[in-house]
Every structure is written in C-alpha cells, then in structure tokens.
N, C-alpha and C positions, 0 to 999 in steps of 0.2 A: 289561294284562299287565305284570308286573314284569320288568325286565331283570336278568339275573344279574350280580352284582358280580364284579370281578376276583378277589377272594378266594375266592368260591364257585366260579368257573370253575377256579381252580388246584386246589381241593379235589376237584372232579369229575374233573379230569384224573388226579389221583393215584389216585382210586378206580378209574377205568377202567384205568389201568396195572396196579394191583394185581389187578384182575379178569382181565386178560389173562395175567398171570404165573400166577395160580392155575389158569386154564383150561389153559394150556400144560403145567403140571406134572401135570395129571390125564390127559393124552393120550399119555404115554410119552416126553416130552422128557427127555433125560438130565439128572441133577441136577448133575453136575460137568462138567469139561472133557473127560474121557475117555469112551471107549466100552468098557463092560465085556465085550462080546462079543469085540472085538479084544484086550482085555486078557487074556481067558481063553486065547486062542491064544498070546499072548506068554508067559503063565505056563507053559503046557504046553511051549513050546520052551525057555525060559530057566530057569525056576524049579522045575518039576515034578520034576526029577532029585533035588533036595535037600529039597523041601518038599511036604507033603501039603496039598491044598486042602480036602479033605473030612474032616479029622481034626485033632486037636490033638497027636496022637502025633508024636514026634520021628522024623525020617528021618535024613538027614545034618544038616539044619537043622530048626528047630521047625515043627510043623504050624501052618498059618495059618487054620484054620477059626475064625471068630468074632474075627478080629484086630481089627476096628473097634470091637468092644464090650469089648475087654480094658482093664484099668486101665493096663497098661504092657506094653511090648515087652521082649524079652530084654535090651536095652541100658538098661532102666530108664525109658525115655521113654514118654510117652503116645502111642498110635498115631494121631496126627493126620495129615492128608494131608502136611503139611510134614515131619514126622518120618519117615514111611514113605518119602517121596520121598528124604530125606537118606540113609536107610539103603540104599535101592536105589542111589543115586549113589555112596555111599562104601564100601559093603560093610562088612566087619568081622567078626571072630570066625569066620574061615574062609570067609565069603561074599566072592566077588569084587566089586569095584566095577563097576557098570554105567553109570557116568557117560558114558563114551565108547562103550559097547557098544549102548546103546539110544537112539533119538531121544527128544526131549522128548515127542512125541505118543505114542510107545510107552509111555513112563513114565506119562503121563497115563492111558492106557488100562489099564495094569497096576494103577495105584492105584484106578481106578474098579472094576476087577474084584475087587481085594482087599477093597473095601468091601462086596461082595455075599456074601462067604464067611461 
C-alpha cells in the first residue's frame, strides 16, 4: 500500500474544505454577514417610509427593487456591499446618515436584505 505524500495530503485537505463549503452553501447558510430576515424588519422600520422594496418607483427616495443588479446607484457608484453600506452610513441627497442610528449588525442585516430585492 502506497503512503500518501505530504503534497497529496494538503491537496486532499483543500478538496475536503471546498466540499464542506459547498455543502454548507446548499443547506441554507447565509452568504454574507447579515441576516436578510432581520434586515427586512430593519428596512420596514427605518427605510420603508422613503423607499419601496418591491418597486423601482420613486417614493421620497428611489425604489430599491433590483438594487444589487443595477449598474449604479443614484450617487453614480456601483451597488457593492461597501458602497451601499457607505450610503447607509453617510446618507446624502435628503437621506439621513444612519452611521450612529443603526448598529453594525443591523447594517449587515439591512445590506443582506437589500441584496434579496
């Protein structure tokens, strides 16, 4: 019986780790840091007054349906997690800054929810 070399063992460990990640992603583990269910509640409490979640129609602020798939946001930036988070933190164009109004976890949850729209 041939013994496995160190190089092969490392390769097998990588394959096992990759398989575990893939298995976890197929059984409902969240893709990001936030919880979209909690993010929906935060959206309804903080954002829903000014933004539609199920439409692109403007209310006081722009409708956010499909935000993650847009080429750019109203400020001209790509809707990446970092840019959306920066917009939530800093506000602008009539939107208040939520940097000190929401916890980091609430903002993670909110971004996770916005990615589902």
